C-alpha positions, 0 to 999 in steps of 0.5 A: 886417283888424286886430282891436284887443286889447280890455280886458275890463269889470270892477267890481273893479280894485285896485292891483297892481305888475304893471299900469299904469293909464291914463284911458279916453276915450270915442271911436272906437278906430282903427289909424294905418298910417303908412308914407313915402308914405301915412297911413291912420286905420282903425276897430275894424270895418275902416273907413277913417276917413282923409277923416273926420279930415283933421287927423289926416292933416295932423299926421302929414304935418307931423311926418314929416320928424321921425320918418322913422327910425320908419317904417313904424309901425302905432299904436293909439289913440282918435280923440276931441274933448276937452272937456278933457285927461281927457274926451272928448265922445262925441256930437261924435265921433259928429257928426263921424263921420256927415259926408259932404261935404268942406266940412262936415268941413273947417269941423268940423276947424277948429272942433273939432279931433279928437285921436288919443290913442295908447297902443300901438305894434303896428309900429316901423320895419317891424317887427311888435313886438305880442310884445314886452312892453307896457313896451318898447312903451311906451318905443317911444311915449315916443321918438314923444313926443319928436318930435311934442311940441306936436302937438295932433291927436297925443297920447300917453295917459300911463300911471301906476304907481298905480292910486289916482293915475289913479282920483283923476283919473277921478273929479275930472275925470269921465273915462269910466273907467280902464284897467289893463294887465300890464305884461309882456304882449304885444298880443293881439286880441280878448278872449282874454287876462288882461291888459287891464282897464277899469273905468267911472266910473258917474256917477248923476243926481238928479232929480224925476218931474213926471209919468208915464204907466201 
């Protein structure tokens, strides 16, 4: 069982040159296990989601000839159904997650395809890279990006050196929040670290009570 690295919730993020910043998406956290013979999507609680999201598996197989030299790989990411580039629809990914029949899943995959938003590399060319600095693991992701361009089902979450740029994007596009990651951090399972932090984009709704029962 693989335990993913978890960001620590905070309410006081600010800019630091020691960190990079990313938009946070509301979806299913998953590890992509990708070798020359097989592709698997495993959830944070060790559930195999491969049959649930066939469009991700198909996309991996489609680009496999172009990234063969990088395999086997393990990639960390977020399964999401996107409303737009910076906002995911959690209720829709939940609906997909509850589907059982292959027919229903195939129809949903065609009508509202899922994207695996990748943000980290755990294994590269069969070598464990979790102890390498985050900046080096991000470089590996950029190498992968060059090979899988124009694949809607496989996208890389972009990083920014400025907290303020990402914060502005999160507010403007009503994203779920943002994540700050220490540049030189290794990949540590769970929350036993001080290297990844998340800040929620709390939103308020104005309304009126028409009646209530006591």
